[in-house]
C-alpha positions, 0 to 999 in steps of 0.5 A: 524873374532873371530868367523871365527878364531875359525871356520878356528881354528876347521877345522884346527885341525880336518883336519890336525889330521893323523891316527896312529896306535899305537901296541905293541905285544909279539915277542915271540908268533908265531901267525901263530899258532893262528886259531879261536878266542872268545870275552873276556866279557865284550867284550867293556870297556868304559873309563869313564864307561858313559852312553852318551858313553855305548851304545848297538849300539856301542858295536854291532857296534864295535863287528861287525867290529872287527868280520870281520876284524879278519875274513878277516886275517884268524881268525875264531869265535871259536864255541859258547861255546868254547874257541879261540885260542885268547881273543878279548877285546876291549875299547873305551876311551874318553878323555876331552882336552883343547888347549890354542890359541893365536892369534896376531893381528897387527894394521895398519901402517899408519902415525899415529903410525910411521913406525911400526904400532900402539901396536898389539892386543893378543887374547887367548882363550881356545879350549876345545875337545874331543879325542876318542881311540879306543884300540884293545886288543888280548890275548892268551886264554891258559895263558891269557897273552896280545900278540897283542895291537893295537890302535889309536885316533882320534879328536871327532866332537862336533855334533853327527854323525848319525848311519850309519856315526857311523857305518862307523867311527868304521869299518873304524877305526877297519879296521886300528887298526887291518890293524896292525895284525898278526904283521911282 
């Protein structure tokens, strides 16, 4: 029974999570003037700087997804060796979190406990989970100032998906974040 309750809670946490894109931008900037982009190195930064998180494969997936989404928004990569109007940098942030869960079990109502039933049972436990945030920053290359930032967070699955599922998740997340660009 306890195990079933934990599984149900884990599914509920995952199912109820809504993806909300957070964004911020400089309203004084003319975003229509930005035509080309380049990477601000390091192109993908990791927090924490953990080798289990940091991967050339993950970085390439993020680079490909960002490039594709910027292309769909009319921004072209700057020619090799030159700087674009915008510099792009992404962050992959993973936070460890925990949540206290309390379950109340009522005992049976019967002749032994009277009309109000017997003493209830209260069980508390802590669920540990990770939240992953993908943040995309766009800087004006002329003055180096941040002009646009978008991010979204998700509860990460306990078991690691395969390479195809990872690529799909990154593509979907980058598309969600950049759906808010250019600001309106």
